[in-house]
N, C-alpha and C positions, 0 to 999 in steps of 0.2 A: 872556174872551177864546179861553177853547183848544178850543171845541168850536169855533169861524171856522178854528183853525188844522190840523184832519179834512177842511174842504168843501170840497175842489177849487177853486176860482178866488181864495177866500176865506181863503184861506194869504194871501196878501200881505198882507194889512189887520196878523195881533198879529205877522207876520214885520219892519214896514214901521215900524209904531207902535210894540209896543211894546222897545223897544231894551230899556232897562234892567234885564226883569224877568228874569232868565236859565232861570228852569221859563217862562216862553212862550214866549219864542225857543225853548228846548227841541222844546218842543207843535208850534209851527210850522214847526221844518228836519222834523220826525222825520213831521209831515204834508204838507212838498214831498214828501219822499222818499215814501209811499206812491204819492202822486201822479203823481208823473214813474216811478214801475213799475208804476203802475196802464196812462199810454198807452203807454207801455214793452207791456207784454202786447197791447194793445185793441191795435196796428201790426203785431205778430207777426200775431193775430189774423189780419186781415184782411189779412194781405197771406198769408196759409195761404190763405184763403178765397177770396181773389181769383182767387191760379195756379195751383195746385191743382186736381185732378181735380173731377168734383162727390161725389162719392161722401166725401173728404176732405174738401170746403167746407163738405159736410151738417156731420161732425162739426167743426169747425171752429165751426162756426155753433152749439154745441149745447155746445161749448170755450166761446164768446164769454157764453154764458148763465152759465157759472160763475165763470167768469172774474170778471164782474161782480157777481152773486153775491157772490162769494172777498171782495170789496174793501169792499164792503158791511158784509157783520159785520166787517170788519176796520174798519174804520171806529166802527161802534160799537161794539164792544171800548175802540177805544183814547179813546172819548170818556167812556164809559160809567169806565174809567181815572181819563182825568187830573181832570176835576170830582171826584173821586172822591181825589184829594193822589197819583195813584201813573200811574206811565209805561207805557208799552204799548208795548217795541221788538216791530221787524217783524228778522228777524234780519239779510237785506241791503236794509232799504231804507230801516232807520231807520241808516245807515250811511254810501249814499250821503246823505245827510239831514244827518246831521251832519260834511258836509265840507263842505258848500255853506256859504260869507261871504260876509250882504248887510247 
């Protein structure tokens, strides 16, 4: 279940199915915070690419790739640590996720 907590929309499976396990809930909320942060970064990047001049839009496209790769690395590290019984906190995104009550 911890692996599902970090795979985009699949975060809802452990979040809604394992309400009695606090460790799985923490990882699910952390994964939800990471997903929210990734979506916000993508939206900002798309807005910049859409409304900015062409040179800035090209830089935004490169930034879009770097953001995607960065979030992929964060997810892989979180999965590896979660399976190993540890917690991986991302400073702002973990705080966002833990404040969500479902």
